[in-house]
N, C-alpha and C positions, 0 to 999 in steps of 0.2 A: 503494499500499498505507498503511498507517498505521505510524506510527513504533515502534509497539510489535509490529507482524510485524517493523517490517523491525530492530530490536535485536534478536530471535529470532534472526533470517536469520543475524545480525552473530556475535555470543556462539556458536551451536553451529557459527559457521565453513559454514553451506550453500554461501556464496559468500568464496574465499578475497579477504580485500581487497587483496590485491595483484591484483584483478582490477577491482577498484573503479577506473573513470577520474574519474567524474564524480555528484556530490552533487545532486542539484537536492528542497534540501528548505522544501517549502512552509510556512507558520506557523510560520518559524522563529526567532517570538518567545519560544515556547514551552519553547527548548532551555536549560532551567534550572532546578535544584534536582535534583529524584529524574523529568527529564522522559524515558523512551523516547527522544529524538534526543538528551540531553546524552548518555545508558549507551552509544547505541548508537558516539559518535563515538569518543567517551574509545577502544574498541576500536582508534581506526588511529594512536593513541599507539606504538603497538609497534613502526608502520613507519618504514622510511627515510625521508628527506621526497623522495626521489629517487620514492619509490611511492607516494606518499600523492596523495589523488585530489583532484581541485578541488573543492569548495565553493559554491554558487549558494543564499542562502539566499533566498528572498522573505518577504514579511511586508505588508501595509496598513496595521498597528498603531500605525504613526510619522504616517500622515495620517491616518488614519481615528479614533483616540485622540487623547486626552489631551491632550499631548507641548508642553512649553514649549521654541520654537526654545532656548536655553540648554541644555536639556537631553537633545539630538540629540545631539551628541557625544559625551558622557558613556554614553548610553543606545548606541551604534553600537559606541566603543570595550571597552563589555562583553561584547555582541556578542562583537565578533571576539577577545576574550581567552580565549574558550571554545574 
């Protein structure tokens, strides 16, 4: 499903957040600013830590893009903080 469809499902509670145990997010490097991924993930902030899903983010951008090794750790920390 697209990021926008996932956001709509989460926003309108078509699936209770507590029932989601694993999220696999492709192209997770897009989850910044006003991207639907980030908007949807913010909804999970209302859950208790025990209810939070595991999140597995996939991105080839770090390997295919122009990423200096010195910036790699900084980018990873930035994405994890979201």
